[in-house]
PANUTOR-764707 format. One record per residue (C-alpha): x, y, z; residue number from 1; residue in one letter. Coordinates in Angstrom, 2 decimals, decimal comma. Example, Ala and Ser with C-alpha at 12.3 -4.5 7.8 and 13.67 -1.06 7.14 Angstrom:
<pts>
((12,30 -4,50 7,80) 1 'A');
((13,67 -1,06 7,14) 2 'S');
</pts>
This chain:
<pts>
((-39,31 23,92 7,33) 1 'M');
((-35,57 23,38 7,74) 2 'T');
((-35,42 25,46 10,92) 3 'Q');
((-38,34 23,51 12,40) 4 'L');
((-36,62 20,22 11,50) 5 'N');
((-33,41 21,31 13,21) 6 'I');
((-35,34 22,20 16,38) 7 'W');
((-37,33 18,94 16,38) 8 'A');
((-34,14 16,89 16,00) 9 'K');
((-32,44 18,85 18,78) 10 'A');
((-35,29 18,24 21,22) 11 'V');
((-35,69 14,69 19,94) 12 'G');
((-39,46 14,58 19,82) 13 'K');
((-42,43 14,99 17,54) 14 'G');
((-42,60 14,91 13,75) 15 'K');
((-42,18 17,71 11,23) 16 'V');
((-44,24 17,68 8,04) 17 'M');
((-43,91 19,80 4,91) 18 'G');
((-46,48 20,98 2,40) 19 'P');
((-46,78 17,53 0,83) 20 'S');
((-47,96 16,08 4,15) 21 'G');
((-51,70 16,20 4,50) 22 'G');
((-54,14 16,15 7,37) 23 'F');
((-57,78 15,29 7,75) 24 'I');
((-59,02 17,66 10,43) 25 'L');
((-61,69 16,63 12,95) 26 'P');
((-64,22 18,68 10,93) 27 'N');
((-63,41 16,55 7,85) 28 'G');
((-61,43 19,21 5,95) 29 'A');
((-58,28 18,13 4,09) 30 'N');
((-55,40 20,54 4,71) 31 'R');
((-51,68 20,73 3,99) 32 'G');
((-49,92 23,63 5,75) 33 'P');
((-46,51 24,77 4,53) 34 'D');
((-44,85 23,40 7,66) 35 'A');
((-46,21 21,64 10,72) 36 'S');
((-45,17 19,76 13,84) 37 'W');
((-46,99 16,90 15,50) 38 'L');
((-46,42 16,31 19,20) 39 'S');
((-45,22 12,91 20,43) 40 'P');
((-48,69 12,33 21,91) 41 'E');
((-50,28 12,96 18,52) 42 'Q');
((-47,86 10,60 16,79) 43 'M');
((-48,45 7,90 19,42) 44 'N');
((-52,21 8,16 18,87) 45 'S');
((-51,86 7,16 15,21) 46 'L');
((-51,82 3,56 14,09) 47 'S');
((-49,18 2,38 11,59) 48 'P');
((-51,95 2,19 8,98) 49 'E');
((-53,08 5,79 9,68) 50 'Q');
((-49,49 7,02 9,24) 51 'R');
((-49,44 5,79 5,62) 52 'K');
((-51,97 8,34 4,35) 53 'K');
((-53,35 11,74 5,21) 54 'F');
((-53,13 11,90 8,99) 55 'L');
((-56,47 12,10 10,84) 56 'P');
((-55,30 14,83 13,22) 57 'V');
((-54,75 18,60 13,32) 58 'C');
((-51,08 19,55 13,82) 59 'P');
((-50,06 20,90 17,22) 60 'F');
((-48,14 23,71 15,46) 61 'F');
((-48,23 24,95 11,89) 62 'L');
((-46,98 27,64 9,57) 63 'I');
((-48,72 29,01 6,49) 64 'E');
((-46,70 31,33 4,23) 65 'V');
((-48,68 33,62 1,97) 66 'R');
((-47,84 33,18 -1,70) 67 'S');
((-48,47 35,97 -4,22) 68 'P');
((-51,72 34,32 -5,34) 69 'S');
((-53,12 33,85 -1,79) 70 'D');
((-55,64 36,20 -0,21) 71 'S');
((-55,12 37,10 3,43) 72 'I');
((-58,83 36,74 4,35) 73 'P');
((-58,91 33,15 2,99) 74 'K');
((-55,69 32,26 4,82) 75 'L');
((-57,06 33,81 8,02) 76 'Q');
((-60,16 31,62 7,68) 77 'E');
((-57,91 28,55 7,37) 78 'K');
((-55,94 29,57 10,45) 79 'M');
((-59,14 29,98 12,48) 80 'I');
((-60,24 26,55 11,23) 81 'E');
((-56,93 25,00 12,34) 82 'Y');
((-57,27 26,49 15,83) 83 'I');
((-60,91 25,34 16,08) 84 'A');
((-59,75 21,82 15,19) 85 'N');
((-57,02 21,56 17,83) 86 'G');
((-53,93 23,46 16,66) 87 'C');
((-52,19 25,06 19,65) 88 'Q');
((-50,04 27,60 17,79) 89 'L');
((-50,27 28,82 14,22) 90 'G');
((-48,27 31,41 12,33) 91 'W');
((-49,53 33,00 9,13) 92 'L');
((-46,48 34,64 7,58) 93 'I');
((-46,94 37,35 4,95) 94 'D');
((-43,60 38,11 3,25) 95 'P');
((-45,17 40,95 1,24) 96 'K');
((-46,08 43,01 4,33) 97 'T');
((-43,45 41,44 6,62) 98 'R');
((-46,14 40,50 9,10) 99 'Q');
((-46,71 37,41 11,21) 100 'V');
((-50,27 36,68 12,33) 101 'H');
((-50,16 34,60 15,51) 102 'V');
((-53,04 32,25 16,38) 103 'Y');
((-53,64 30,48 19,70) 104 'R');
((-56,77 28,85 21,12) 105 'P');
((-58,93 31,19 23,17) 106 'G');
((-56,98 34,30 22,16) 107 'K');
((-57,55 37,01 19,59) 108 'T');
((-55,05 36,63 16,73) 109 'P');
((-52,17 39,07 16,98) 110 'G');
((-50,20 40,70 14,18) 111 'V');
((-46,48 41,36 14,56) 112 'L');
((-44,66 43,66 12,14) 113 'D');
((-41,20 43,39 10,61) 114 'N');
((-39,68 40,97 13,13) 115 'L');
((-36,21 39,52 12,71) 116 'R');
((-37,31 36,32 14,45) 117 'S');
((-40,26 34,82 16,30) 118 'I');
((-40,27 32,42 19,24) 119 'S');
((-42,51 29,39 19,61) 120 'G');
((-42,45 29,64 23,42) 121 'D');
((-44,23 28,44 25,44) 122 'P');
((-45,81 25,88 23,08) 123 'E');
((-42,52 24,94 21,38) 124 'L');
((-39,82 25,68 23,98) 125 'P');
((-36,60 26,82 22,37) 126 'G');
((-37,90 27,06 18,79) 127 'F');
((-37,06 30,38 17,15) 128 'V');
((-37,78 31,02 13,47) 129 'L');
((-35,30 33,35 11,75) 130 'D');
((-37,58 35,50 9,61) 131 'L');
((-34,74 37,23 7,76) 132 'I');
((-34,58 34,02 5,70) 133 'L');
((-38,25 34,54 4,83) 134 'V');
((-38,14 38,29 4,19) 135 'W');
((-34,95 38,09 2,11) 136 'E');
((-34,83 34,62 0,52) 137 'P');
</pts>
């Protein structure tokens, strides 16, 4: 989440949320990804009252990191749900296998192996996540 925060501050737009930030997706599901970013347009669409509780929106971008107790099929279902509810870019990161599953609307999810970093372009211009910090914490 720190790397996403640094990028968001550098570009001066949007809002980064951590795992304690929650969302109510358009389908009614309550979700809290490990890290997420809301676009300025999304933030502007929320009233001050809506900003005080779980946000009634799906993040523009999000990251889920597999914990030892998580199952990949269940996490993949969540990622598909996020995309179906408006997420534009989602990364499911599996430290155990060193894989990143990349989700975008209208595209088949891709799996990338043993990367050193991953770019958020074109959805998040200039954002690059250093995965060495994930693989070797």
